[in-house]
N, C-alpha and C positions, 0 to 999 in steps of 0.2 A: 634573455631571461625566460621567455616562454618555453624555449627548448629545455632549459634546466628544470622547469616545473614539470614539463611533460616527461622528462627522463626520470624524475623523482617518483611521479605517479606510476609510470610503467614499472619502475623498480619495486615499488610496494606490491604491485600486482604480481610480479614474478616471485617475490618472497612468499606470497600467500597462495599462489596457484590460481589466481583469478585475473581476468582482464578488466581493469577498472572502467574501460570504455564500454564493455559489454554490460557491466553492472549498472553504469549510468544510463545506458540505453534502455535496459529493462526497467529501471526505476522511473525514468521520465516517460517511457513508452506506456507504462501501465496506468499512468494518471488518467487519461481519457476513459479507459475501460473501467477503472475504479469509480470515477464520477458517474459514468453511465449505469453501472450496477447499483450505485446509491440511488440514482433517479428511479431505476426500476423497482428497487426496494420500497422507496417512498410511495410510488404509484400503487404498488400491490398492497401496501399497508393501508393506504387511504381507501382502497376498494374493499378492504376486509379480507383479502386473500392471503395465502401463506407467503411468508417472506423468507423461508428457509433457503431456497435456491439463490435469490439475489444476495442474501447475506453470505452464503458460502463463496459465491463468485467474487463479491467485494473483498472478502477476507483473503482470497487467493491473490488478487491483484495488489492488495495492501502489503503482502509479504513476499511477493514474487522475486524481487531483487535479493532478498535475504535467503530465499530458497536456493537461488543460484550460488550465493556465497556458501551456504551450508553444504551443497552437493560438491562444488568444485574447490572450495577453499581448503587450504592445508595449513596446519599450525597457526590457526587464528587465535590470538591471545584471549584468555578468559575475559579480560576487561572489555574487549570489543563485544562479546556476546552479552555481557551484563548491560552495557550501554545500549545495544540494539534492543534488548528485551525491554529496557526502560522506555525507549522511543516507541516501540510497538504498543506497550501498555498505555502510554500517554496518548498516542494517536488513536488507539481504539476507544478510549474513554471520550476523547474529544469528538470523534466521529459518531459514536453512539448518541452523545448529547445533542449534537447538531442535527442528526437524522431524526431523533425524537421531536425536536423543535419543528422541523420541516413537516413531519407527519401531523403534528398538532396544529399547524398553521391553517389547515383547511377545516372550515366548520363542518360539523357532522351532517351527513346527507349529501355532501358534494364529493365527487370522485376526483376532481382536479383534471378531468379530461375535456375541458372546454374547447 
């Protein structure tokens, strides 16, 4: 049964010009870097410093697997792009909301560098 699932997954990848295991590795591998960049963003925001660089880095890691899909994918159906756009928008809204909560959690005057 696992061999059948593996063949199906690899077949989809071959149809669309991407390796699903590379996509998954990028997707999962980016998680610690994304979380680290969010922590960096929160720390800089609490310190009153610019958050442009950590925001850009977090955004890159947030969409890195989809960048792979966009560069190497072929004949990806439009519905997949619509679905991915919805996921990205939802994830961005959720991340922004949670990050704002983390920034606001520290009382004014504290930098969080205890």
